[in-house]
C-alpha positions as MATLAB code, in Angstrom:
seq = 'MSADRVAAALARLEENRELRLPLPKTDLLGRLALRFLWKRQIKWQIEANLAVRDALVALRDQTPEPVGQHELAHEVELLKQADRTMMAGLNQRLYSALGRIESQLSELRLRQVEATDAETGAGQRIKALEAQVAALSAESTDVRLRHAQLDLFLDRMRGGQSAADVAAEVPDRDSFLELALSELLDGPAEKVRAARQAYLPLVAEEGGPVFDAAPARGEWLEVLRSAGLPHLASSANALVRRHCADLGLEVGPDDALTTLAAVPARTLGAVTAFRFAERLDPDTVARFTDLAATALRPGGLLLVETPAPAPGSTTEFQLDPYARKPLHPVFLRFLAESAGFARVEVRPAEAGQELGERLCLVARR';
ca = [
      59.346  -42.548   31.470;
      57.717  -45.973   31.052;
      55.458  -47.588   33.636;
      58.017  -50.444   34.329;
      60.810  -48.016   35.145;
      58.550  -46.065   37.505;
      57.582  -49.324   39.283;
      61.248  -50.364   39.682;
      62.186  -46.997   41.144;
      59.363  -47.240   43.651;
      60.496  -50.726   44.704;
      64.050  -49.544   45.349;
      62.816  -46.604   47.394;
      60.613  -48.914   49.440;
      63.582  -51.205   50.221;
      65.720  -48.281   51.413;
      62.972  -46.605   53.356;
      64.281  -47.831   56.778;
      67.853  -47.887   58.008;
      69.411  -51.373   57.912;
      72.350  -51.897   60.307;
      74.764  -54.743   59.264;
      76.890  -54.236   62.403;
      76.953  -56.937   65.059;
      75.022  -56.356   68.206;
      78.240  -56.382   70.259;
      79.669  -53.439   68.304;
      78.191  -50.799   70.529;
      80.471  -48.037   69.325;
      79.640  -48.631   65.720;
      76.010  -48.724   66.489;
      76.187  -45.424   68.341;
      78.051  -43.884   65.421;
      75.475  -45.068   62.903;
      72.627  -43.811   65.028;
      74.360  -40.447   65.238;
      74.703  -40.415   61.502;
      71.042  -41.435   61.143;
      69.953  -38.555   63.180;
      72.273  -36.049   61.595;
      72.946  -37.114   58.024;
      71.000  -40.088   56.763;
      67.530  -38.992   57.860;
      67.297  -36.274   55.219;
      68.232  -38.758   52.515;
      65.429  -41.104   53.524;
      62.959  -38.298   53.593;
      64.166  -37.188   50.168;
      63.668  -40.736   48.943;
      60.140  -40.746   50.348;
      59.425  -37.465   48.562;
      60.751  -38.882   45.297;
      58.615  -41.983   45.813;
      55.473  -39.903   46.328;
      56.285  -37.906   43.196;
      56.729  -41.117   41.211;
      53.420  -42.489   42.540;
      51.656  -39.321   41.497;
      53.319  -39.549   38.095;
      52.217  -43.187   37.751;
      48.636  -42.392   38.747;
      48.453  -39.525   36.269;
      46.704  -40.396   32.950;
      49.284  -40.765   30.223;
      49.082  -38.104   27.574;
      47.979  -39.577   24.245;
      50.605  -39.757   21.629;
      50.349  -36.852   19.211;
      47.972  -34.726   21.362;
      50.049  -31.591   20.923;
      50.219  -32.124   17.200;
      46.436  -32.723   17.077;
      45.722  -29.570   19.097;
      47.961  -27.633   16.731;
      46.079  -28.975   13.724;
      42.731  -28.122   15.351;
      43.905  -24.580   16.000;
      45.007  -24.238   12.402;
      41.600  -25.477   11.233;
      39.889  -22.973   13.518;
      41.964  -20.147   12.116;
      41.208  -21.240    8.564;
      37.489  -21.470    9.396;
      37.501  -17.986   10.909;
      39.303  -16.631    7.861;
      36.820  -18.317    5.510;
      33.788  -17.059    7.475;
      35.176  -13.539    7.496;
      35.549  -13.688    3.721;
      32.060  -15.089    3.269;
      30.555  -12.416    5.536;
      32.349   -9.714    3.614;
      31.013  -11.058    0.302;
      27.519  -11.455    1.793;
      27.436   -7.893    3.098;
      28.688   -6.624   -0.242;
      25.955   -8.574   -2.099;
      23.281   -7.360    0.324;
      24.420   -3.798   -0.204;
      24.102   -4.153   -3.972;
      20.648   -5.764   -3.625;
      19.426   -2.989   -1.308;
      20.708   -0.407   -3.757;
      18.875   -2.116   -6.626;
      15.677   -2.391   -4.529;
      15.833    1.308   -3.702;
      16.211    2.115   -7.372;
      13.279   -0.166   -8.269;
      11.098    1.446   -5.583;
      11.957    4.867   -6.933;
      11.066    3.764  -10.460;
       7.822    2.212   -9.186;
       6.847    5.444   -7.429;
       7.616    7.415  -10.571;
       5.591    4.958  -12.677;
       2.685    5.099  -10.207;
       2.726    8.886  -10.244;
       2.805    8.887  -14.021;
      -0.021    6.340  -14.164;
      -2.104    8.311  -11.667;
      -1.566   11.491  -13.634;
      -2.474    9.727  -16.859;
      -5.576    8.234  -15.236;
      -6.681   11.633  -14.005;
      -6.124   13.140  -17.421;
      -8.085   10.295  -19.018;
     -10.964   10.821  -16.581;
     -10.928   14.545  -17.287;
     -10.976   13.866  -21.021;
     -13.806   11.360  -20.602;
     -15.802   13.918  -18.641;
     -15.181   16.502  -21.353;
     -16.205   14.022  -24.050;
     -19.367   13.124  -22.121;
     -20.224   16.788  -21.669;
     -19.607   17.520  -25.345;
     -21.649   14.469  -26.333;
     -24.539   15.613  -24.143;
     -24.335   19.107  -25.599;
     -24.210   17.638  -29.113;
     -27.293   15.515  -28.416;
     -29.087   18.536  -27.023;
     -28.170   20.599  -30.079;
     -29.265   17.852  -32.480;
     -32.601   17.519  -30.739;
     -33.172   21.245  -30.781;
     -32.249   21.427  -34.470;
     -34.668   18.607  -35.224;
     -37.427   20.427  -33.385;
     -36.569   23.650  -35.172;
     -36.748   21.917  -38.550;
     -40.118   20.448  -37.592;
     -41.328   23.863  -36.459;
     -40.275   25.442  -39.756;
     -41.907   22.663  -41.774;
     -45.185   23.214  -39.979;
     -44.942   26.942  -40.463;
     -44.421   26.376  -44.184;
     -47.440   24.063  -44.130;
     -49.694   26.883  -43.061;
     -50.000   26.353  -39.295;
     -49.917   29.424  -37.120;
     -46.855   30.137  -35.032;
     -48.846   29.939  -31.786;
     -50.180   26.459  -32.595;
     -46.768   25.136  -33.573;
     -45.056   26.706  -30.537;
     -47.550   25.003  -28.230;
     -46.427   21.605  -29.536;
     -42.706   22.228  -29.170;
     -41.326   20.697  -25.940;
     -39.847   23.019  -23.373;
     -36.233   23.155  -22.231;
     -36.759   20.519  -19.507;
     -37.965   18.007  -22.077;
     -34.743   18.357  -24.024;
     -32.681   18.260  -20.822;
     -33.947   14.857  -19.668;
     -32.575   12.998  -22.689;
     -29.383   15.060  -22.700;
     -28.824   14.171  -19.040;
     -29.266   10.487  -19.839;
     -26.440   10.803  -22.339;
     -24.286   12.749  -19.881;
     -24.827   10.593  -16.796;
     -25.162    7.103  -18.293;
     -23.095    7.323  -21.450;
     -23.883    5.541  -24.719;
     -27.145    3.620  -24.916;
     -25.293    0.433  -25.888;
     -23.430    0.432  -22.594;
     -26.646    0.973  -20.631;
     -28.391   -1.878  -22.438;
     -25.482   -4.205  -21.673;
     -25.539   -3.199  -18.012;
     -29.298   -3.665  -17.634;
     -29.072   -7.197  -19.032;
     -27.977   -8.308  -15.555;
     -31.469   -7.581  -14.198;
     -33.262   -9.638  -16.833;
     -33.156  -12.960  -14.896;
     -34.813  -11.288  -11.890;
     -37.835   -9.956  -13.765;
     -38.048  -12.991  -16.068;
     -38.973  -15.193  -13.093;
     -42.454  -13.617  -12.956;
     -42.903  -13.438  -16.720;
     -44.278   -9.897  -16.799;
     -45.844   -7.615  -17.463;
     -43.133   -5.203  -16.358;
     -43.892   -1.548  -15.632;
     -40.961    0.870  -16.009;
     -41.398    4.166  -14.195;
     -38.670    6.125  -16.021;
     -38.045    4.920  -19.602;
     -35.681    7.801  -20.562;
     -33.987    6.630  -23.785;
     -35.740    3.254  -23.631;
     -32.690    1.015  -23.096;
     -34.418   -1.147  -20.476;
     -37.580   -1.430  -22.591;
     -35.447   -2.630  -25.490;
     -33.937   -5.343  -23.256;
     -37.430   -6.459  -22.186;
     -38.615   -6.488  -25.781;
     -35.634   -8.580  -26.884;
     -36.468  -11.096  -24.127;
     -40.115  -11.266  -25.213;
     -41.423   -9.952  -21.881;
     -44.620   -7.819  -21.948;
     -43.989   -4.325  -20.640;
     -45.512   -0.892  -20.290;
     -44.148    2.531  -19.392;
     -45.232    6.127  -19.165;
     -43.620    9.563  -19.224;
     -44.955   13.088  -19.073;
     -42.058   14.180  -21.313;
     -43.304   14.388  -24.907;
     -39.766   14.242  -26.258;
     -39.082   11.008  -24.337;
     -42.255    9.479  -25.735;
     -41.299   10.549  -29.249;
     -37.760    9.187  -28.863;
     -39.100    5.814  -27.649;
     -41.698    5.769  -30.428;
     -38.881    6.118  -32.972;
     -37.437    2.930  -31.447;
     -40.765    1.146  -31.786;
     -41.538    1.384  -28.063;
     -44.912    2.463  -26.719;
     -44.820    4.861  -23.768;
     -47.940    6.317  -22.152;
     -48.443   10.068  -21.797;
     -49.093   10.275  -18.034;
     -46.568   10.481  -15.246;
     -45.400    7.246  -13.634;
     -47.464    7.479  -10.439;
     -50.693    8.244  -12.267;
     -50.204    5.283  -14.618;
     -49.212    2.957  -11.782;
     -52.257    3.973   -9.757;
     -54.497    3.093  -12.724;
     -53.046   -0.407  -13.099;
     -55.404   -3.091  -11.696;
     -54.284   -4.572   -8.408;
     -52.170   -7.748   -8.430;
     -51.634   -7.776  -12.197;
     -47.961   -6.833  -12.660;
     -45.009   -9.178  -12.480;
     -42.415   -6.460  -11.832;
     -42.075   -2.706  -11.321;
     -38.705   -1.154  -12.203;
     -37.229    2.317  -11.800;
     -33.835    3.625  -12.944;
     -32.784    7.235  -12.227;
     -36.171    7.844  -10.725;
     -36.328    7.467   -6.944;
     -33.523    9.944   -6.161;
     -35.423   12.659   -8.072;
     -38.511   12.382   -5.865;
     -39.258   13.833   -2.465;
     -39.627   11.312    0.399;
     -43.438   11.364    0.355;
     -43.554   10.653   -3.373;
     -41.030    7.818   -3.023;
     -43.201    6.286   -0.293;
     -46.323    6.639   -2.467;
     -44.540    5.030   -5.419;
     -43.534    2.077   -3.216;
     -47.103    1.654   -1.943;
     -48.573    1.777   -5.467;
     -46.028   -0.794   -6.661;
     -46.951   -3.122   -3.797;
     -50.619   -2.852   -4.728;
     -50.095   -3.456   -8.448;
     -47.761   -6.462   -8.065;
     -48.888  -10.058   -7.915;
     -47.837  -12.235   -4.953;
     -44.160  -12.906   -5.503;
     -43.890   -9.874   -7.791;
     -40.659   -7.861   -7.893;
     -39.905   -4.207   -7.153;
     -36.510   -3.241   -8.589;
     -35.143    0.243   -7.893;
     -31.646    1.303   -8.895;
     -30.333    4.529   -7.390;
     -26.925    6.153   -6.781;
     -25.303    5.057   -3.529;
     -24.824    7.583   -0.708;
     -21.037    7.422   -1.031;
     -18.287    9.991   -1.730;
     -17.934    8.562   -5.221;
     -21.497    9.569   -6.124;
     -21.078   13.259   -5.270;
     -20.090   14.227   -8.797;
     -23.108   12.462  -10.249;
     -25.490   14.377   -7.985;
     -23.782   17.617   -8.886;
     -24.344   16.857  -12.570;
     -27.983   15.791  -12.172;
     -30.119   18.905  -11.528;
     -33.190   16.764  -10.767;
     -31.553   14.622   -8.067;
     -32.504   15.650   -4.547;
     -30.253   13.532   -2.309;
     -28.976    9.950   -2.148;
     -31.390    7.446   -0.644;
     -29.945    5.600    2.314;
     -30.174    1.776    2.198;
     -31.926    1.688    5.578;
     -34.561    4.133    4.315;
     -35.119    2.067    1.161;
     -35.571   -1.092    3.235;
     -37.934    0.734    5.568;
     -40.117    1.927    2.683;
     -40.347   -1.531    1.131;
     -41.112   -3.326    4.390;
     -43.675   -0.684    5.348;
     -45.409   -1.194    1.991;
     -45.822   -4.904    2.720;
     -42.974   -6.513    0.799;
     -42.038   -9.816    2.434;
     -38.477  -10.217    1.151;
     -36.365   -7.082    0.947;
     -32.707   -6.755    0.020;
     -30.578   -3.676   -0.608;
     -27.266   -4.486   -2.270;
     -24.654   -2.957   -4.577;
     -25.941   -2.838   -8.124;
     -24.236   -5.499  -10.239;
     -25.516   -3.907  -13.423;
     -24.398   -0.372  -12.725;
     -20.734   -0.554  -11.790;
     -19.678    1.111  -15.044;
     -22.257    3.835  -14.425;
     -20.941    4.729  -10.960;
     -21.495    3.416   -7.437;
     -25.148    2.440   -7.232;
     -27.562    0.611   -4.940;
     -30.266   -1.820   -5.953;
     -33.457   -2.398   -3.967;
     -34.844   -5.874   -4.663;
     -38.189   -6.449   -2.909;
     -40.712   -9.237   -3.458;
     -44.341   -9.457   -2.436;
];
């Protein structure tokens, strides 16, 4: 229904709201009859008209419904259904893809674990083989040295010397063992020389001379010689001295502490010790530190490399029959500071990582 038609209907209802009597005033009977009808019959019609008018007013005041609203709501509902259908399909595909990815990840993890286990097993086998090769190499070196000494003994016997005189010159078992242990614990001499090169800048600052307390196979002395630094060393092991002499290195016949005690005070640029401190008792280590402090010039360097007190160094101490116990970094610092060294540092050895976990005491006067 249009707004004009609603307005016209309201106007007609308003006109007929009250009873209009066209009868003359003198027609009393007619008037009485109409009033009777008003009360009995016409009143309900007027009230019905009023009710219709109120309904039309309410209808007029109500906001008209936009054209096509039902059709638009229907379209929106269809779009919602299509969207829900599409999302359900996408979720199904997504869950399916995630399931495949999780399956592939599980398979990759399983393969990774298998590869890690295989790699670990291979690494352990390689380490075991390396240990066997090192042990065989040490035994081979020991055998070669003993054969060389035996040949020398026989040559001297053929030359007319008595057996007692020749036997007195032959080194004992411990002399052979020291060089064999160097081969077993440190590996090839080339690797040791390359590792010790890292310490060269430290000792080169003072320019020498450098005293080495434990020359062993002479790798460190060869590094010093190549750098043109003056050096001296000593060893009570005749076989060590002979081995170093074959390399063109001069090593004194006394033990390290005796030689260091005989060095004039404040004349050395550096004192070094590799595989030495851990083989001494605490009193001897303290005496060595004191003697080094006396022999060094102001600013001189004490360099001590020793296995670290860590689980990784247990095997090395089991292999080395001369090693007593690992030296704790705090104890090393205490010894150096007690001996009068002004600058003391205990740090992981940069030069010895390939030779096992090791500590390096660097102390300056």
